[in-house]
C-alpha positions as a Markdown table, in Angstrom:
| # | Residue | x | y | z |
|---|---|---|---|---|
| 1 | Met | 6.8 | 3.0 | 25.4 |
| 2 | Ile | 8.7 | 5.5 | 23.9 |
| 3 | Val | 7.3 | 9.2 | 23.9 |
| 4 | Ala | 9.3 | 11.7 | 21.8 |
| 5 | Leu | 7.8 | 15.3 | 22.2 |
| 6 | Ala | 9.4 | 18.3 | 19.7 |
| 7 | Val | 7.8 | 21.1 | 18.1 |
| 8 | Ala | 4.7 | 20.2 | 20.3 |
| 9 | Gly | 4.0 | 16.6 | 18.4 |
| 10 | Val | 3.7 | 13.7 | 19.6 |
| 11 | Ala | 5.8 | 10.6 | 18.5 |
| 12 | Leu | 5.1 | 7.3 | 19.5 |
| 13 | Ala | 6.1 | 3.7 | 19.3 |
| 14 | Ala | 4.8 | 0.5 | 19.7 |
| 15 | Arg | 6.2 | -1.5 | 23.1 |
| 16 | Ser | 7.2 | -4.4 | 20.6 |
| 17 | Gln | 9.8 | -1.9 | 18.6 |
| 18 | Pro | 11.3 | 0.5 | 21.0 |
| 19 | Glu | 14.3 | 1.4 | 18.8 |
| 20 | Thr | 12.0 | 2.9 | 16.1 |
| 21 | Arg | 10.2 | 6.4 | 16.5 |
| 22 | Phe | 9.7 | 9.6 | 14.4 |
| 23 | Glu | 11.6 | 12.5 | 14.9 |
| 24 | Val | 9.7 | 15.7 | 14.6 |
| 25 | Leu | 11.9 | 18.3 | 12.3 |
| 26 | Ala | 9.5 | 20.9 | 11.7 |
| 27 | His | 6.0 | 22.4 | 11.8 |
| 28 | Ala | 5.0 | 24.9 | 9.0 |
| 29 | Pro | 1.4 | 25.8 | 9.6 |
| 30 | Ala | -0.7 | 26.7 | 6.6 |
| 31 | Pro | -3.5 | 29.1 | 7.7 |
| 32 | Gly | -6.6 | 30.3 | 5.6 |
| 33 | Gly | -8.3 | 27.2 | 5.1 |
| 34 | Tyr | -7.9 | 23.4 | 4.8 |
| 35 | Ser | -5.1 | 21.4 | 3.6 |
| 36 | Gly | -4.9 | 18.7 | 1.2 |
| 37 | Asp | -2.6 | 16.0 | 0.0 |
| 38 | Val | 1.3 | 16.4 | 0.0 |
| 39 | Val | 3.9 | 15.5 | -2.4 |
| 40 | Leu | 7.7 | 15.8 | -2.2 |
| 41 | His | 9.9 | 16.2 | -4.9 |
| 42 | Arg | 13.6 | 17.1 | -5.2 |
| 43 | Gly | 13.7 | 18.7 | -1.9 |
| 44 | His | 10.4 | 20.4 | -2.1 |
| 45 | Ala | 7.0 | 20.2 | -0.4 |
| 46 | Tyr | 3.9 | 20.7 | -2.5 |
| 47 | Leu | 1.2 | 21.2 | -0.2 |
| 48 | Ser | -2.3 | 20.9 | -1.8 |
| 49 | Ser | -5.8 | 22.5 | -0.5 |
| 50 | His | -9.2 | 21.3 | 0.2 |
| 51 | Arg | -12.2 | 23.1 | 0.6 |
| 52 | Gly | -14.8 | 24.0 | 3.7 |
| 53 | Thr | -18.2 | 23.5 | 4.4 |
| 54 | Gly | -19.1 | 26.9 | 2.8 |
| 55 | Ala | -15.5 | 28.7 | 2.2 |
| 56 | Cys | -13.7 | 28.8 | -1.3 |
| 57 | Ala | -10.5 | 30.0 | 0.4 |
| 58 | Thr | -9.0 | 29.3 | -3.1 |
| 59 | Gln | -5.3 | 28.5 | -1.6 |
| 60 | Gly | -4.0 | 26.3 | -4.5 |
| 61 | Val | -0.6 | 24.6 | -3.9 |
| 62 | Arg | 2.0 | 25.8 | -1.6 |
| 63 | Val | 5.5 | 25.1 | -2.3 |
| 64 | Phe | 8.0 | 24.9 | 0.8 |
| 65 | Ser | 11.8 | 24.3 | 0.4 |
| 66 | Leu | 13.2 | 21.6 | 2.6 |
| 67 | Ala | 16.7 | 22.7 | 1.5 |
| 68 | Asp | 17.2 | 22.6 | 5.5 |
| 69 | Pro | 14.5 | 20.1 | 6.8 |
| 70 | Lys | 14.5 | 22.3 | 10.1 |
| 71 | Arg | 13.6 | 25.1 | 8.6 |
| 72 | Pro | 10.7 | 24.9 | 5.9 |
| 73 | Arg | 10.8 | 28.0 | 3.4 |
| 74 | Arg | 7.6 | 29.1 | 1.5 |
| 75 | Leu | 8.5 | 30.0 | -2.0 |
| 76 | Ala | 5.7 | 30.2 | -3.4 |
| 77 | Ala | 1.9 | 29.3 | -4.6 |
| 78 | Phe | 0.4 | 28.2 | -8.0 |
| 79 | Gly | -3.1 | 26.8 | -8.9 |
| 80 | Arg | -5.1 | 30.0 | -7.4 |
| 81 | Ile | -7.9 | 29.3 | -9.7 |
| 82 | Pro | -10.9 | 31.6 | -8.3 |
| 83 | Gly | -13.7 | 29.5 | -7.0 |
| 84 | Thr | -12.0 | 26.4 | -6.6 |
| 85 | Trp | -9.8 | 23.8 | -4.6 |
| 86 | Thr | -6.7 | 21.5 | -5.6 |
| 87 | Glu | -7.0 | 18.4 | -3.5 |
| 88 | Lys | -4.3 | 16.6 | -5.5 |
| 89 | Thr | -1.0 | 17.4 | -7.1 |
| 90 | Ile | 1.7 | 15.1 | -8.3 |
| 91 | Val | 5.5 | 16.3 | -9.5 |
| 92 | Arg | 7.5 | 14.4 | -12.0 |
| 93 | Arg | 10.8 | 14.7 | -14.1 |
| 94 | Val | 9.6 | 15.4 | -17.5 |
| 95 | Glu | 11.8 | 14.9 | -20.9 |
| 96 | Thr | 9.9 | 15.3 | -24.1 |
| 97 | Ala | 10.6 | 17.1 | -27.4 |
| 98 | Ser | 8.4 | 19.9 | -26.1 |
| 99 | Phe | 9.3 | 20.1 | -22.4 |
| 100 | Arg | 12.4 | 19.2 | -20.5 |
| 101 | Gly | 11.8 | 19.7 | -16.6 |
| 102 | Glu | 9.9 | 19.6 | -13.5 |
| 103 | Leu | 6.2 | 19.6 | -14.2 |
| 104 | Ala | 3.6 | 19.8 | -11.5 |
| 105 | Val | -0.1 | 18.9 | -12.6 |
| 106 | Thr | -2.8 | 19.5 | -10.1 |
| 107 | Ser | -6.7 | 18.3 | -10.0 |
| 108 | Val | -9.3 | 21.1 | -9.9 |
| 109 | Gln | -12.8 | 20.8 | -8.8 |
| 110 | Ala | -15.4 | 24.1 | -8.2 |
| 111 | Cys | -16.8 | 24.9 | -4.9 |
| 112 | Ala | -18.2 | 28.4 | -6.5 |
| 113 | Pro | -21.2 | 28.1 | -9.3 |
| 114 | Gly | -19.8 | 28.4 | -12.4 |
| 115 | Ser | -15.9 | 28.1 | -11.7 |
| 116 | Phe | -13.5 | 26.5 | -13.8 |
| 117 | Gln | -13.4 | 22.4 | -13.2 |
| 118 | Gly | -10.6 | 19.9 | -14.4 |
| 119 | Phe | -6.8 | 20.2 | -14.1 |
| 120 | Ala | -4.1 | 22.5 | -14.7 |
| 121 | Leu | -0.3 | 21.8 | -15.6 |
| 122 | Tyr | 2.7 | 23.9 | -14.1 |
| 123 | Asp | 6.3 | 24.5 | -15.1 |
| 124 | Val | 7.9 | 24.1 | -11.4 |
| 125 | Thr | 11.5 | 23.9 | -12.8 |
| 126 | Arg | 12.1 | 26.9 | -10.7 |
| 127 | Pro | 9.9 | 26.2 | -7.7 |
| 128 | Ala | 9.9 | 29.8 | -6.5 |
| 129 | Arg | 8.7 | 30.8 | -9.9 |
| 130 | Pro | 5.9 | 28.3 | -10.9 |
| 131 | Arg | 4.4 | 29.2 | -14.5 |
| 132 | Glu | 1.0 | 28.2 | -15.5 |
| 133 | Leu | 1.0 | 26.0 | -19.0 |
| 134 | Ala | -2.5 | 25.0 | -19.4 |
| 135 | Arg | -5.7 | 24.1 | -18.1 |
| 136 | Val | -8.2 | 21.4 | -18.9 |
| 137 | Arg | -11.8 | 21.4 | -18.2 |
| 138 | Thr | -13.4 | 18.0 | -17.4 |
| 139 | Asp | -17.2 | 17.5 | -17.4 |
| 140 | Pro | -19.8 | 16.7 | -15.6 |
| 141 | Arg | -17.1 | 17.7 | -12.9 |
| 142 | Gly | -13.3 | 18.1 | -12.1 |
| 143 | Ser | -10.9 | 16.0 | -11.6 |
| 144 | His | -10.8 | 14.5 | -8.5 |
| 145 | Glu | -7.5 | 12.7 | -7.8 |
| 146 | Ile | -4.8 | 12.9 | -10.5 |
| 147 | Trp | -1.4 | 10.9 | -11.6 |
| 148 | Leu | 1.1 | 12.2 | -14.0 |
| 149 | Gln | 3.5 | 9.5 | -15.7 |
| 150 | Pro | 6.3 | 10.2 | -17.9 |
| 151 | Val | 6.6 | 7.1 | -20.6 |
| 152 | Gly | 10.1 | 7.6 | -22.9 |
| 153 | Ser | 10.0 | 10.3 | -24.6 |
| 154 | Arg | 6.0 | 10.8 | -24.0 |
| 155 | Ala | 4.3 | 12.2 | -20.8 |
| 156 | Phe | 0.5 | 11.5 | -19.8 |
| 157 | Val | -2.3 | 12.5 | -17.2 |
| 158 | Tyr | -4.3 | 9.8 | -16.0 |
| 159 | Thr | -7.6 | 11.4 | -14.1 |
| 160 | Ala | -10.5 | 9.9 | -12.1 |
| 161 | Ile | -13.8 | 12.0 | -12.8 |
| 162 | Val | -15.8 | 10.7 | -9.9 |
| 163 | Ala | -19.0 | 8.8 | -11.0 |
| 164 | Ser | -18.7 | 10.1 | -14.4 |
| 165 | Glu | -20.6 | 7.4 | -16.4 |
| 166 | Phe | -23.5 | 8.1 | -13.9 |
| 167 | Arg | -23.6 | 12.0 | -13.9 |
| 168 | Ser | -23.0 | 12.4 | -17.8 |
| 169 | Ser | -25.4 | 9.6 | -18.5 |
| 170 | Pro | -28.2 | 10.8 | -21.2 |
| 171 | Asp | -31.1 | 8.5 | -20.2 |
| 172 | Gly | -30.0 | 6.7 | -16.8 |
| 173 | Arg | -29.5 | 3.6 | -18.8 |
| 174 | Thr | -26.6 | 4.5 | -21.3 |
| 175 | Pro | -23.0 | 5.1 | -19.6 |
| 176 | Gly | -21.9 | 8.8 | -20.1 |
| 177 | Glu | -18.6 | 10.1 | -20.2 |
| 178 | Pro | -15.7 | 7.3 | -18.7 |
| 179 | Asp | -14.9 | 7.7 | -14.9 |
| 180 | Phe | -11.1 | 7.2 | -15.7 |
| 181 | Arg | -9.2 | 9.3 | -18.6 |
| 182 | Ile | -6.1 | 9.6 | -20.3 |
| 183 | Phe | -4.4 | 12.8 | -21.4 |
| 184 | Asp | -1.1 | 13.0 | -23.7 |
| 185 | Val | 0.7 | 15.7 | -22.3 |
| 186 | Thr | 3.7 | 15.4 | -23.9 |
| 187 | Asp | 3.4 | 18.8 | -25.1 |
| 188 | Pro | 2.2 | 20.1 | -21.9 |
| 189 | Arg | 0.9 | 23.2 | -23.2 |
| 190 | Lys | -1.7 | 21.4 | -25.4 |
| 191 | Pro | -2.9 | 18.6 | -23.6 |
| 192 | Val | -4.9 | 16.2 | -25.9 |
| 193 | Val | -7.4 | 13.3 | -24.5 |
| 194 | Val | -6.4 | 10.0 | -26.0 |
| 195 | Gly | -8.6 | 7.3 | -24.0 |
| 196 | Gly | -10.7 | 6.3 | -21.4 |
| 197 | Trp | -12.3 | 3.5 | -19.2 |
| 198 | Gly | -15.5 | 3.0 | -17.2 |
| 199 | Ala | -16.7 | -0.1 | -15.7 |
| 200 | Trp | -20.5 | 0.6 | -16.7 |
| 201 | Arg | -19.6 | 0.6 | -20.4 |
| 202 | Glu | -17.0 | -2.0 | -20.2 |
| 203 | Leu | -17.9 | -4.5 | -17.4 |
| 204 | Gly | -21.7 | -3.9 | -17.6 |
| 205 | Ile | -21.7 | -2.8 | -13.9 |
| 206 | Val | -24.4 | -0.1 | -13.7 |
| 207 | Pro | -23.5 | 2.4 | -10.8 |
| 208 | Phe | -26.2 | 3.2 | -8.4 |
| 209 | Ser | -29.0 | 0.9 | -9.6 |
| 210 | Asp | -29.4 | -1.7 | -6.8 |
| 211 | Pro | -28.5 | -0.4 | -3.4 |
| 212 | Ser | -28.5 | -4.5 | -2.4 |
| 213 | Asn | -25.7 | -5.1 | -4.7 |
| 214 | Arg | -22.4 | -4.3 | -3.1 |
| 215 | Leu | -21.1 | -3.4 | -6.4 |
| 216 | Glu | -23.3 | -0.7 | -7.3 |
| 217 | Gly | -21.2 | 1.8 | -5.3 |
| 218 | Ser | -18.4 | 1.5 | -8.3 |
| 219 | Leu | -16.9 | 4.6 | -9.5 |
| 220 | Val | -13.2 | 5.7 | -9.7 |
| 221 | His | -11.9 | 7.7 | -6.7 |
| 222 | Ser | -8.4 | 7.6 | -7.3 |
| 223 | Val | -5.4 | 6.6 | -9.7 |
| 224 | Ile | -2.0 | 5.6 | -10.2 |
| 225 | Gly | 0.3 | 4.1 | -12.8 |
| 226 | Asp | 3.9 | 2.6 | -13.6 |
| 227 | Gly | 4.0 | 3.1 | -17.5 |
| 228 | Thr | 2.4 | 0.4 | -19.0 |
| 229 | Arg | -0.6 | 0.0 | -16.3 |
| 230 | Ala | -2.9 | 2.1 | -14.4 |
| 231 | Tyr | -4.5 | 0.8 | -11.3 |
| 232 | Leu | -7.8 | 2.5 | -10.7 |
| 233 | Ser | -9.2 | 2.4 | -7.1 |
| 234 | Tyr | -12.6 | 1.8 | -8.1 |
| 235 | Trp | -14.6 | 1.9 | -4.6 |
| 236 | Asp | -16.3 | -1.1 | -4.0 |
| 237 | Leu | -15.2 | -2.7 | -7.0 |
| 238 | Gly | -11.6 | -2.7 | -5.6 |
| 239 | Thr | -8.4 | -2.0 | -7.4 |
| 240 | Val | -8.9 | -2.3 | -11.2 |
| 241 | Val | -5.9 | -2.9 | -13.4 |
| 242 | Leu | -5.8 | -1.9 | -17.1 |
| 243 | Asp | -3.3 | -2.1 | -19.6 |
| 244 | Val | -2.5 | 1.3 | -21.0 |
| 245 | Ser | 0.4 | 0.4 | -23.1 |
| 246 | Lys | -1.9 | 1.5 | -25.5 |
| 247 | Pro | -3.3 | 4.5 | -24.2 |
| 248 | Ala | -6.3 | 4.7 | -26.7 |
| 249 | Arg | -7.2 | 1.6 | -25.8 |
| 250 | Pro | -7.0 | 0.5 | -22.1 |
| 251 | Arg | -7.6 | -3.1 | -21.7 |
| 252 | Tyr | -9.3 | -4.5 | -18.7 |
| 253 | Leu | -6.6 | -7.1 | -16.9 |
| 254 | Gly | -8.3 | -7.8 | -13.4 |
| 255 | Arg | -9.2 | -6.3 | -9.9 |
| 256 | Thr | -8.8 | -6.7 | -6.5 |
| 257 | Arg | -11.5 | -9.1 | -5.0 |
| 258 | Gly | -12.8 | -9.9 | -1.6 |
| 259 | Glu | -13.2 | -7.2 | 1.4 |
| 260 | Val | -12.5 | -4.4 | -0.9 |
| 261 | Asp | -15.2 | -1.7 | 0.2 |
| 262 | Asn | -14.5 | 1.9 | 0.1 |
| 263 | Thr | -11.3 | 1.4 | -2.2 |
| 264 | His | -9.8 | 4.9 | -1.6 |
| 265 | Ser | -6.4 | 4.6 | -3.3 |
| 266 | Ala | -3.4 | 2.4 | -4.0 |
| 267 | Trp | 0.5 | 2.5 | -4.1 |
| 268 | Leu | 3.1 | 0.6 | -5.9 |
| 269 | Gly | 6.2 | -1.2 | -4.2 |
| 270 | Arg | 9.3 | -3.2 | -5.2 |
| 271 | Asn | 8.8 | -6.9 | -6.3 |
| 272 | Gly | 5.4 | -6.1 | -7.6 |
| 273 | Leu | 4.0 | -5.3 | -4.4 |
| 274 | Leu | 0.6 | -3.2 | -4.4 |
| 275 | Val | -1.0 | -1.7 | -1.1 |
| 276 | Glu | -4.7 | -0.6 | -1.2 |
| 277 | Thr | -6.5 | 1.6 | 1.2 |
| 278 | His | -10.3 | 1.3 | 2.6 |
| 279 | Glu | -11.6 | 4.7 | 3.7 |
| 280 | Thr | -14.1 | 3.3 | 6.5 |
| 281 | Arg | -14.1 | 3.1 | 9.9 |
| 282 | Gly | -11.2 | 1.0 | 11.5 |
| 283 | Gly | -10.3 | 1.1 | 8.1 |
| 284 | Thr | -7.3 | -1.1 | 7.2 |
| 285 | Ala | -4.7 | -1.3 | 4.3 |
| 286 | Thr | -4.2 | -5.0 | 2.1 |
| 287 | Phe | -1.4 | -5.9 | 0.5 |
| 288 | Tyr | -1.3 | -7.8 | -2.9 |
| 289 | Arg | 1.3 | -9.2 | -5.4 |
| 290 | Arg | 0.8 | -8.0 | -9.0 |
| 291 | Gly | 0.7 | -10.6 | -11.9 |
| 292 | Ala | -0.9 | -11.2 | -15.2 |
| 293 | Gly | -4.6 | -10.9 | -14.2 |
| 294 | Asp | -6.4 | -10.4 | -10.3 |
| 295 | Pro | -3.6 | -9.3 | -7.5 |
| 296 | Val | -2.8 | -12.0 | -5.4 |
| 297 | Arg | -3.8 | -10.9 | -1.6 |
| 298 | Leu | -1.0 | -11.2 | 0.7 |
| 299 | Ser | -2.2 | -9.6 | 3.9 |
| 300 | Thr | -4.3 | -7.0 | 5.7 |
| 301 | Phe | -2.7 | -4.5 | 7.7 |
| 302 | Ala | -4.7 | -2.9 | 10.4 |
| 303 | Leu | -3.4 | -0.5 | 13.7 |
| 304 | Pro | -3.0 | -2.5 | 17.0 |
| 305 | Asp | -5.7 | -2.0 | 19.7 |
| 306 | Glu | -3.5 | -0.6 | 21.9 |
| 307 | Val | -2.2 | 2.2 | 19.3 |
| 308 | Val | -5.7 | 2.9 | 18.6 |
| 309 | Arg | -6.4 | 3.3 | 22.3 |
| 310 | Gln | -3.3 | 5.5 | 23.1 |
| 311 | Gly | -4.3 | 7.7 | 20.0 |
| 312 | His | -7.7 | 8.4 | 21.4 |
| 313 | Arg | -6.6 | 9.1 | 25.1 |
| 314 | Val | -3.4 | 11.1 | 23.6 |
| 315 | Arg | -6.1 | 13.3 | 21.2 |
| 316 | Gly | -9.7 | 13.2 | 22.2 |
| 317 | Ile | -10.2 | 11.9 | 18.5 |
| 318 | Ala | -13.6 | 13.3 | 16.8 |
| 319 | Pro | -15.6 | 12.1 | 13.7 |
| 320 | Val | -14.3 | 13.2 | 10.7 |
| 321 | Ser | -16.5 | 15.1 | 8.2 |
| 322 | Gly | -19.6 | 13.7 | 10.1 |
| 323 | Leu | -18.9 | 10.4 | 9.9 |
| 324 | Asp | -16.7 | 8.3 | 12.3 |
| 325 | Leu | -13.3 | 8.1 | 10.0 |
| 326 | Ser | -11.3 | 9.0 | 13.1 |
| 327 | Asp | -9.6 | 5.3 | 12.8 |
| 328 | Ser | -9.6 | 5.4 | 8.9 |
| 329 | Val | -6.4 | 5.2 | 6.8 |
| 330 | His | -6.2 | 7.5 | 3.9 |
| 331 | Asp | -3.5 | 7.2 | 1.7 |
| 332 | Ala | -0.2 | 4.9 | 1.7 |
| 333 | Lys | 3.5 | 5.3 | 0.3 |
| 334 | Leu | 6.2 | 2.5 | 0.1 |
| 335 | Gln | 9.7 | 2.9 | 0.0 |
| 336 | Gly | 11.8 | -0.5 | 0.0 |
| 337 | Ser | 10.3 | -2.4 | 3.2 |
| 338 | Leu | 9.0 | 0.7 | 4.5 |
| 339 | Ala | 5.1 | 1.5 | 4.6 |
| 340 | Leu | 3.7 | 5.1 | 5.6 |
| 341 | Phe | 0.0 | 5.8 | 5.9 |
| 342 | Ser | -1.6 | 9.0 | 6.4 |
| 343 | Trp | -4.4 | 7.5 | 9.3 |
| 344 | Tyr | -6.6 | 10.6 | 9.8 |
| 345 | Gly | -7.3 | 11.2 | 13.7 |
| 346 | Gln | -4.7 | 8.6 | 14.1 |
| 347 | Gly | -1.6 | 10.4 | 12.6 |
| 348 | Val | 1.1 | 9.1 | 10.4 |
| 349 | Val | 2.0 | 5.3 | 10.8 |
| 350 | Ala | 5.1 | 3.1 | 9.7 |
| 351 | Ala | 4.7 | -0.3 | 9.1 |
| 352 | Asp | 8.0 | -2.8 | 8.5 |
| 353 | Val | 6.8 | -4.8 | 5.0 |
| 354 | Ser | 9.8 | -6.7 | 4.3 |
| 355 | Asp | 7.8 | -9.5 | 4.5 |
| 356 | Pro | 4.4 | -8.3 | 3.1 |
| 357 | Arg | 2.9 | -11.6 | 4.1 |
| 358 | Arg | 3.2 | -10.1 | 7.8 |
| 359 | Pro | 3.4 | -6.2 | 7.9 |
| 360 | Arg | 4.6 | -4.9 | 11.2 |
| 361 | Phe | 3.9 | -2.0 | 12.8 |
| 362 | Leu | 6.9 | 0.1 | 13.8 |
| 363 | Ala | 5.6 | 3.7 | 15.0 |
| 364 | Arg | 3.1 | 6.6 | 15.1 |
| 365 | Phe | 3.2 | 10.3 | 14.9 |
| 366 | Leu | 0.3 | 12.2 | 16.0 |
| 367 | Ser | 0.1 | 15.8 | 15.1 |
| 368 | Arg | -1.2 | 18.6 | 17.1 |
| 369 | Pro | -4.5 | 18.9 | 17.2 |
| 370 | Glu | -6.0 | 22.2 | 16.0 |
| 371 | Pro | -9.5 | 24.2 | 16.7 |
| 372 | Asp | -11.3 | 23.0 | 13.6 |
| 373 | Pro | -12.8 | 26.7 | 12.2 |
| 374 | Glu | -15.5 | 25.6 | 9.8 |
| 375 | Arg | -16.5 | 22.5 | 12.2 |
| 376 | Leu | -16.0 | 20.4 | 8.9 |
| 377 | Leu | -14.0 | 17.6 | 10.9 |
| 378 | Cys | -14.4 | 18.0 | 14.4 |
| 379 | Pro | -17.2 | 20.2 | 15.8 |
| 380 | Gly | -16.6 | 22.0 | 18.8 |
| 381 | Gln | -13.1 | 20.4 | 19.4 |
| 382 | Arg | -9.6 | 20.1 | 18.3 |
| 383 | Cys | -8.5 | 17.6 | 16.5 |
| 384 | Thr | -5.8 | 15.8 | 14.1 |
| 385 | Ala | -6.9 | 15.2 | 10.7 |
| 386 | Val | -3.6 | 13.6 | 8.6 |
| 387 | Trp | -4.5 | 13.6 | 5.0 |
| 388 | Gly | -1.5 | 12.9 | 3.0 |
| 389 | Val | 2.3 | 11.8 | 3.5 |
| 390 | Asp | 5.0 | 11.6 | 1.3 |
| 391 | Val | 8.8 | 10.3 | 1.8 |
| 392 | Glu | 12.2 | 11.0 | -0.3 |
| 393 | Gly | 15.1 | 9.8 | 1.1 |
| 394 | Glu | 15.0 | 10.1 | 4.7 |
| 395 | Thr | 12.9 | 12.9 | 5.0 |
| 396 | Ile | 8.8 | 12.3 | 5.3 |
| 397 | Val | 6.1 | 15.0 | 5.4 |
| 398 | Ala | 2.9 | 14.9 | 6.2 |
| 399 | Ser | -0.3 | 17.1 | 5.7 |
| 400 | Asp | -2.8 | 17.8 | 8.6 |
| 401 | Leu | -5.9 | 19.1 | 6.9 |
| 402 | Ile | -6.1 | 21.9 | 9.9 |
| 403 | Gly | -2.4 | 21.9 | 10.9 |
| 404 | Gly | -0.8 | 22.2 | 7.8 |
| 405 | Leu | 2.8 | 20.8 | 6.7 |
| 406 | Trp | 4.9 | 18.4 | 9.1 |
| 407 | Val | 8.6 | 17.6 | 8.3 |
| 408 | Leu | 9.7 | 14.3 | 10.3 |
| 409 | Arg | 12.3 | 11.4 | 10.1 |
| 410 | Leu | 12.2 | 8.0 | 11.4 |
| 411 | Arg | 14.8 | 6.9 | 13.6 |
| 412 | Arg | 15.7 | 3.1 | 13.8 |
| 413 | Asn | 17.9 | 3.7 | 17.3 |
């Protein structure tokens, strides 16, 4: 087994693949509270933030220049709206009649009574000088996870409002406002809601009505898109596929089936590949082939037992958020034949998916364990809790809820 030490991090590779390892380029702490997701766009890392158990640090989104990946330089912060946290941020190049440049959308959730909740849009064409363009309030709660989708000369925000149909139901028998909503942000200074969809209204699946029914936990947690379709991570309903070529009238096409409990998030790859993650102890990632209806299951990927055991020995991983999610996969990214996963206490995981029917573990990086200031993740201990991962070219970034930003590279010697 190869063990590479750098910047106090530990990179591990499987015995079967000694030529592959993570190289640590840099570590940039983000003190002051928990970190959320991270996105890498045109040489800049955008590090979101997460709330604590009681604290409401309002860190917003921190912007780091990776012009020199070995020396991340913090440039700015945006989205610091009092009494809120900003878990998810997406940045895209947008070119419309009203806006040309780099556009960021961030989810905004309230952590203090009466605070704003929804999402906000920012011009980050000059990353060191982000400018707020608009705020959009969403009820009955803020945007949980979010997506920014350019489509030709238009642009849209897709957002998940967790359990909205249930929370906003007027009588407990009638669906309320949809869990999934589409906003036209072609003019990002004037966003307009144009469509929505919910499984209660459209499929008749009543959430939280019958604990004996596996589908009773059906709620939109996350969403991604490709311009014509949206992929909704619908928890116990799996990944729901919608045709959104007409945003005002989303149309149901199908969903993933089988063992789909706790469907957390998804990502799209080349040749119609879809990967779905499940946030539960010993969680797995499932690969599918996209098509006209239900995605076709290809394989399930889990960490090798020896890798899990090694992680526990090296880092003494503890339960996350009071639940034993220390071995749970969180998010995924696909780049060519490479899959990357943020795997909570098991760190960052790389897999070869050149044959998606037989995904193959390549390497794992464990970020340095840190003391948990609010005892949210690992009461009384130090722990690793990798929340997000992204990749651009050869540069990989990962966010640790406690430790902040890590900059990595995958070496195949």
